[in-house]
C-alpha positions in Angstrom: 115.7 330.3 84.3 116.7 328.4 81.2 117.1 324.7 82.4 116.4 323.0 79.2 120.1 322.7 78.2 121.3 321.5 81.6 122.2 317.9 82.4 119.3 316.9 84.7 121.0 314.0 86.2 123.7 316.1 87.5 121.1 318.5 89.0 119.4 315.6 90.6 122.5 314.2 92.1 123.3 317.4 93.8 119.8 317.9 95.0 120.1 314.4 96.6 123.5 315.3 98.1 122.0 318.4 99.7 119.4 316.3 101.5 121.5 313.4 102.4 124.7 315.3 103.5 123.0 318.3 105.1 124.7 320.8 102.9 123.4 323.9 101.0 123.1 323.3 97.4 121.1 325.3 94.9 120.4 323.2 91.8 119.8 324.3 89.2 121.3 327.9 89.7 121.1 331.1 87.8 124.4 333.2 88.3 125.5 336.6 86.9 128.8 337.2 85.3 131.1 340.3 85.9 129.0 342.2 83.5 125.6 341.2 85.1 124.6 338.8 82.3 122.7 335.8 83.7 123.7 332.2 83.0 122.5 329.0 84.2 124.5 326.0 85.7 123.7 322.6 87.1 124.6 323.4 90.7 126.1 325.9 93.2 127.5 324.0 96.3 127.6 326.8 99.0 130.4 326.9 101.6 132.6 324.5 99.8 135.5 325.1 97.3 135.9 328.8 97.8 134.4 331.5 100.0 131.6 332.0 97.4 131.1 328.2 96.8 131.6 325.8 93.9 129.8 325.9 90.6 129.2 322.4 89.2 128.6 322.3 85.4 128.4 319.5 82.8 131.0 319.5 80.0 128.3 320.7 77.6 127.3 323.5 80.0 130.9 324.5 80.5 131.4 325.0 76.7 128.3 327.2 76.6 129.1 329.3 79.7 132.8 329.2 79.9 133.3 333.0 79.3 130.7 333.8 82.0 132.5 331.4 84.4 135.9 333.0 83.8 134.5 336.5 84.4 133.5 335.3 87.9 137.0 334.4 89.1 136.3 334.1 92.9 134.4 330.8 92.5 135.7 327.3 92.1 134.0 325.7 89.1 134.1 322.0 88.4 133.1 320.6 85.1 131.0 317.4 85.1 132.1 315.9 88.5 129.6 313.2 89.3 128.5 313.0 85.7 130.0 309.5 85.1 128.4 308.1 88.2 125.3 305.9 87.4 123.6 307.3 90.4 124.2 309.2 93.6 127.0 307.8 95.8 127.3 309.3 99.2 130.9 308.3 99.8 132.1 309.8 96.4 130.4 313.1 97.1 131.6 313.3 100.6 135.2 312.7 99.4 134.9 315.3 96.7 133.5 317.9 99.2 136.4 317.2 101.5 138.9 317.6 98.7 137.2 321.0 97.8 137.4 322.2 101.4 135.1 323.8 103.7 134.9 327.7 103.5 131.9 328.3 105.8 131.9 329.4 109.3 134.4 327.5 111.6 132.5 325.0 113.5 129.6 325.0 111.0 131.0 322.1 109.0 128.5 319.1 108.5 128.9 316.4 111.1 130.5 314.0 108.7 133.2 316.6 107.7 136.6 315.4 109.1 137.5 318.8 110.5 134.3 318.6 112.6 135.4 315.2 114.1 138.6 316.7 115.7 
C-alpha cells in the first residue's frame, strides 16, 4: 500500500476517532475502483455516510484519485474534513458522523449516537 503521499495527520485523527468513539475505521485504506485498479486514501469510515461507508481524503489525495473515486459511485467521499483541525476533537468528529448518518445495522449505533439514545 502506497501511503507515502497520504496526509498522515488525517490518518492519525481517524485512527484516534476509531478508538475514542468505538467506530470501525480503516486508516489508511486501499480501495479498488470500478476497473479493479487499487488506490490509497486516508480513511474509510465504515457504517457512516453510505451503505458502503465514507472515504476521507485530503485535498491533495482527492486530486490524485478523483477519477478512481468517481468510478466507485456508491460511497460518500469527503475531501479533507478534519484537516484544518490542529488535533483530534471528539465533539467535531461526533457532529460530522451524525451529519453523515448511520448506515449500519439498526440498533448497532455507537452509544453516543443520537438515534441510539431514543
